[in-house]
C-alpha positions as CSV (number, residue, x, y, z in Angstrom):
1,M,15.0,7.9,9.3
2,R,15.0,5.5,6.3
3,I,11.7,4.0,5.0
4,L,11.5,1.3,2.4
5,V,8.5,1.7,0.1
6,T,7.8,-1.5,-1.9
7,N,6.0,-1.7,-5.1
8,C,3.9,-4.8,-5.5
9,N,4.7,-5.3,-9.2
10,T,7.8,-5.4,-11.3
11,T,7.1,-2.2,-13.4
12,E,9.9,0.2,-12.7
13,A,8.0,3.2,-13.9
14,M,5.3,2.5,-11.3
15,T,7.9,2.2,-8.6
16,A,9.3,5.6,-9.6
17,R,5.9,7.2,-9.5
18,I,5.2,5.7,-6.0
19,T,8.6,6.7,-4.7
20,A,8.1,10.3,-5.9
21,A,4.8,10.5,-4.1
22,A,6.3,9.0,-0.9
23,R,9.2,11.5,-1.0
24,D,6.7,14.4,-1.5
25,A,4.8,13.2,1.6
26,A,7.8,12.5,3.8
27,A,9.0,14.9,6.5
28,P,12.4,16.6,6.2
29,G,15.1,14.2,7.2
30,T,13.2,11.1,6.1
31,V,14.9,9.1,3.4
32,I,12.6,7.1,1.1
33,S,14.0,4.1,-0.8
34,G,11.7,2.7,-3.5
35,L,12.0,-1.0,-4.2
36,T,10.8,-3.2,-7.1
37,P,10.5,-7.0,-6.7
38,A,13.0,-9.0,-8.8
39,W,10.2,-11.3,-10.0
40,G,6.4,-11.5,-10.1
41,P,3.6,-9.8,-12.1
42,E,4.2,-6.6,-14.0
43,S,0.7,-5.5,-12.8
44,A,-1.1,-7.0,-9.8
45,E,-4.7,-7.3,-10.9
46,G,-6.5,-10.2,-9.2
47,W,-6.1,-13.0,-6.6
48,L,-3.4,-15.0,-8.4
49,D,-1.3,-11.9,-9.1
50,S,-1.7,-10.8,-5.5
51,Y,-0.4,-14.1,-4.1
52,L,2.5,-14.1,-6.5
53,S,3.3,-10.5,-5.6
54,A,3.1,-11.2,-1.9
55,A,5.7,-13.9,-2.2
56,A,8.0,-11.7,-4.4
57,V,7.7,-8.7,-2.0
58,L,8.4,-10.9,1.0
59,D,11.5,-12.4,-0.8
60,L,12.6,-8.8,-1.5
61,L,12.2,-7.8,2.2
62,R,14.0,-10.9,3.4
63,R,17.0,-9.9,1.2
64,E,16.9,-6.3,2.5
65,R,16.9,-7.7,6.1
66,E,19.8,-9.9,5.4
67,R,21.7,-7.1,3.6
68,S,21.2,-4.8,6.6
69,A,22.2,-7.5,9.1
70,A,25.4,-8.0,7.1
71,G,26.4,-4.4,7.5
72,G,24.4,-2.8,4.8
73,E,22.3,0.4,5.1
74,P,19.7,-0.1,7.9
75,F,16.0,0.8,7.5
76,D,13.5,2.0,10.1
77,A,10.1,1.0,8.6
78,V,8.5,-0.4,5.6
79,V,5.5,0.8,3.6
80,L,3.8,-1.8,1.5
81,A,2.5,0.1,-1.6
82,G,0.0,-2.4,-2.9
83,F,-3.7,-1.6,-2.2
84,G,-5.6,-4.7,-1.1
85,E,-2.6,-7.0,-1.8
86,H,-1.6,-9.9,0.3
87,G,1.6,-10.2,2.4
88,R,0.9,-7.7,5.2
89,E,0.9,-10.2,8.0
90,G,3.9,-12.1,6.6
91,A,6.0,-8.9,6.4
92,R,5.2,-8.1,10.0
93,E,6.2,-11.5,11.1
94,L,9.5,-11.3,9.1
95,L,10.7,-7.8,10.1
96,D,11.7,-6.1,13.4
97,V,10.6,-2.7,12.1
98,P,7.1,-1.3,11.7
99,V,5.3,-2.4,8.5
100,V,2.5,-0.2,7.2
101,D,0.2,-1.4,4.5
102,I,-1.3,1.5,2.5
103,T,-4.8,-0.1,2.5
104,E,-4.9,-0.1,6.2
105,A,-3.2,3.3,6.6
106,A,-5.6,5.0,4.2
107,A,-8.7,3.5,5.8
108,H,-7.6,4.4,9.4
109,L,-7.0,8.1,8.4
110,A,-10.3,8.2,6.5
111,C,-12.1,7.1,9.6
112,L,-10.6,10.0,11.5
113,I,-12.2,12.6,9.2
114,G,-15.5,11.1,8.2
115,R,-18.0,8.5,9.5
116,R,-17.9,6.4,6.3
117,Y,-15.4,6.2,3.4
118,G,-15.5,4.9,-0.1
119,V,-12.6,3.3,-2.0
120,I,-12.0,4.0,-5.6
121,T,-10.0,1.3,-7.3
122,T,-9.0,-0.1,-10.7
123,L,-10.8,-3.2,-12.1
124,D,-14.0,-4.9,-10.9
125,R,-12.0,-8.1,-10.1
126,S,-10.1,-6.1,-7.4
127,T,-13.0,-5.1,-5.3
128,G,-13.5,-8.3,-3.4
129,Q,-9.8,-8.6,-2.6
130,I,-9.9,-5.0,-1.2
131,E,-13.0,-5.8,0.8
132,D,-11.3,-8.8,2.4
133,S,-8.2,-6.8,3.1
134,L,-10.2,-4.1,4.9
135,L,-12.1,-6.8,6.8
136,T,-8.9,-8.5,8.1
137,A,-7.5,-5.0,9.0
138,G,-10.6,-4.3,11.1
139,V,-11.7,-1.2,9.2
140,A,-14.4,-2.7,6.9
141,D,-17.4,-1.5,9.0
142,H,-16.9,2.1,8.0
143,C,-16.5,1.4,4.3
144,A,-19.5,2.5,2.3
145,A,-18.4,1.0,-1.0
146,V,-15.4,-0.2,-3.0
147,V,-16.0,1.1,-6.5
148,A,-14.1,0.1,-9.7
149,T,-13.1,2.6,-12.4
150,G,-12.5,-0.1,-15.0
151,L,-9.0,1.1,-15.5
152,G,-6.0,-1.3,-15.4
153,V,-3.1,-0.4,-13.0
154,L,-0.8,0.5,-15.9
155,E,-3.4,2.8,-17.4
156,L,-3.4,5.2,-14.4
157,D,-0.3,7.1,-15.7
158,D,-2.5,8.8,-18.3
159,P,-4.4,11.7,-16.5
160,A,-6.5,12.4,-19.6
161,R,-7.8,8.9,-19.7
162,S,-8.2,8.4,-15.9
163,A,-9.9,11.7,-14.9
164,A,-13.4,10.8,-16.0
165,P,-13.5,7.3,-14.6
166,L,-12.2,8.5,-11.3
167,R,-15.0,11.2,-11.1
168,R,-17.7,8.6,-12.0
169,A,-16.4,6.2,-9.3
170,A,-16.3,9.0,-6.8
171,A,-19.9,9.9,-7.5
172,E,-21.0,6.3,-7.0
173,A,-19.1,6.1,-3.7
174,V,-20.9,9.3,-2.6
175,R,-24.3,7.9,-3.5
176,A,-23.4,4.8,-1.4
177,G,-22.8,7.1,1.6
178,A,-19.1,7.9,1.5
179,E,-18.0,11.1,3.3
180,V,-14.3,10.6,2.5
181,L,-12.7,9.1,-0.6
182,V,-9.8,6.7,-0.6
183,L,-7.6,6.1,-3.6
184,G,-7.5,2.3,-3.9
185,C,-4.3,1.8,-5.9
186,A,-0.8,3.0,-5.3
187,G,-0.7,4.0,-9.0
188,M,-3.3,6.7,-8.2
189,S,-0.8,8.6,-6.2
190,G,-0.8,12.2,-7.2
191,C,-4.5,12.2,-8.1
192,A,-5.8,13.2,-4.6
193,E,-5.6,17.0,-4.9
194,A,-7.3,17.2,-8.3
195,L,-10.0,14.7,-7.3
196,A,-10.6,16.6,-4.0
197,A,-11.0,19.9,-6.0
198,R,-13.5,18.3,-8.4
199,T,-15.6,16.6,-5.7
200,G,-15.3,19.0,-2.7
201,M,-14.5,16.0,-0.5
202,P,-11.4,14.9,1.5
203,V,-9.4,12.4,-0.5
204,V,-6.9,10.1,1.2
205,D,-3.9,8.7,-0.8
206,G,-2.6,5.4,0.7
207,V,1.0,6.1,-0.1
208,T,1.0,9.5,1.7
209,A,-0.9,8.0,4.6
210,G,1.4,5.0,4.8
211,V,4.6,7.2,4.9
212,R,3.2,9.5,7.5
213,L,2.0,6.7,9.8
214,A,5.3,4.9,9.4
215,E,7.2,8.1,10.4
216,S,4.9,8.4,13.5
217,L,5.5,4.8,14.6
218,V,9.3,5.2,14.3
219,A,9.2,8.6,16.1
220,L,7.2,7.1,18.9
221,G,9.5,4.1,19.2
222,L,6.7,1.6,18.5
223,R,7.3,-1.8,16.8
224,T,5.2,-4.8,15.9
225,S,4.2,-6.8,18.9
226,R,6.1,-10.2,19.2
227,T,3.5,-11.6,21.6
228,G,1.2,-14.0,19.8
229,S,0.3,-13.6,16.1
230,Y,3.6,-11.9,14.9
231,R,6.0,-14.0,16.9
232,A,9.2,-14.2,14.8
233,P,9.8,-17.4,12.8
234,L,12.6,-19.8,13.5
235,P,15.8,-18.0,12.2
236,K,17.5,-21.1,10.7
237,R,14.7,-22.2,8.4
238,R,15.7,-22.1,4.8
239,I,13.3,-20.5,2.4
240,W,13.4,-21.1,-1.4
241,S,13.3,-18.3,-3.8
242,P,13.5,-18.1,-7.6
243,Q,16.8,-16.1,-7.2
244,H,18.5,-18.4,-4.7
245,G,17.1,-21.7,-5.7
């Protein structure tokens, strides 16, 4: 089984971190391929970044689909490693394999182990975007709070700097009624174990959740429904991209 894990920004170091976390979570025999968009924001932090990122990731996935169709290495599922980012529905319309968004995956798993969950994320400006993503995924009713740490995405690679803000955000989520914590950024991958130890609460990492759910869908032979919302687009329509013109 081969799973593509897409970063939502162009920072290669972030892709490497996400890919490492995905490989640690994957079952034996699952091959993880981490992908970085060829264009777009270096750090997706806000509405404009998110829409640009979505277009870049969809362009990347379209290329991977074309490469596979032309005899390249096939893939069995895609994990979108951008928490609260746009593009989920477009990717499901584009591809014939399961597409798992880490936002949706983390929330679904959190709902299985607690009545209410809290999301810990990066900047204040990201909270509304995440709330909307949870709403469209149908899992917002069980979200107690989305709490910002005040950290930028690219600041998360410094554990000494991020530990205290993560603990403060976790405490705020607990006060709001959270029984489970969700890491609301792919760049937080690798923080779950330490945060769980400090808080005594279950902590769900979206990348881990996304990989495991993608593996389950593939193993069960389940694919995105083509009846209604995700009916495949017309195949001959030409789509512009910055790379192709």
